[in-house]
C-alpha positions in Angstrom: 229.4 29.6 -36.3 230.1 32.9 -38.1 229.1 36.3 -37.0 226.7 36.5 -40.0 225.0 33.3 -38.9 224.7 34.6 -35.3 223.2 37.9 -36.5 220.7 36.0 -38.7 219.7 33.6 -35.8 219.3 36.6 -33.4 217.2 38.5 -35.9 215.0 35.5 -36.6 214.6 34.9 -32.8 213.6 38.5 -32.4 211.1 38.3 -35.2 209.5 35.1 -34.0 209.2 36.5 -30.4 207.5 39.7 -31.6 205.2 37.7 -34.0 204.3 35.4 -31.1 203.6 38.3 -28.8 201.4 40.0 -31.4 199.1 37.0 -31.6 199.3 35.7 -28.0 199.7 38.9 -26.1 201.9 37.5 -23.4 203.6 39.7 -20.8 206.6 41.8 -21.8 208.5 40.2 -18.9 208.4 36.9 -20.8 210.0 38.2 -24.0 213.6 37.5 -23.0 212.8 33.9 -22.1 211.0 33.3 -25.3 213.7 35.0 -27.3 216.3 32.7 -25.8 214.2 29.6 -26.7 214.0 30.8 -30.3 217.7 31.7 -30.3 218.6 28.2 -29.1 216.3 26.7 -31.7 218.1 28.7 -34.4 221.5 27.6 -33.3 220.5 23.9 -33.2 218.5 24.2 -36.5 221.5 25.8 -38.2 223.7 22.8 -37.3 221.4 20.3 -39.0 219.8 22.5 -41.8 222.1 21.2 -44.5 220.6 17.7 -44.1 217.1 17.9 -42.7 216.0 14.5 -44.0 219.0 12.8 -42.5 218.5 14.7 -39.2 214.7 14.1 -38.8 215.1 12.7 -35.3 217.2 15.7 -34.2 214.7 18.1 -35.8 211.9 16.4 -33.8 214.0 16.8 -30.6 214.6 20.5 -31.4 210.8 21.1 -32.0 210.0 19.2 -28.8 212.5 21.4 -26.9 210.7 24.6 -28.2 207.3 23.3 -27.3 208.3 22.2 -23.8 210.1 25.4 -23.0 207.2 27.6 -24.3 204.8 25.4 -22.3 206.8 26.3 -19.1 206.9 30.1 -20.0 203.3 30.6 -21.3 200.0 30.2 -19.5 198.0 27.1 -20.5 195.7 29.3 -22.6 198.6 31.1 -24.3 200.3 27.7 -25.0 197.2 26.4 -26.7 197.1 29.5 -28.8 200.8 29.0 -29.7 200.1 25.4 -30.8 197.1 26.5 -32.9 198.6 29.5 -34.6 202.3 28.7 -34.8 203.2 25.1 -34.2 200.9 23.7 -36.8 202.1 26.0 -39.6 205.8 26.7 -38.8 209.2 25.3 -39.5 
């Protein structure tokens, strides 16, 4: 992966983390963990993005990873808000 891709992935992870925090208002202490989830998502997504139709199963696994990791990090109420505001409209 090139440095440019890494910068884009990191910037996107940061943006998504801040956007999530704005809506869900989770504790600042959770920001690093959530950032890492979105960073891992970005890395995995980049690997399959050139052929999303052919990688539908992998995309579903990546989405499931994000959901399960955020479920571990967020409270139940926060996680439900995430699903409502972000999961249903993103990606």
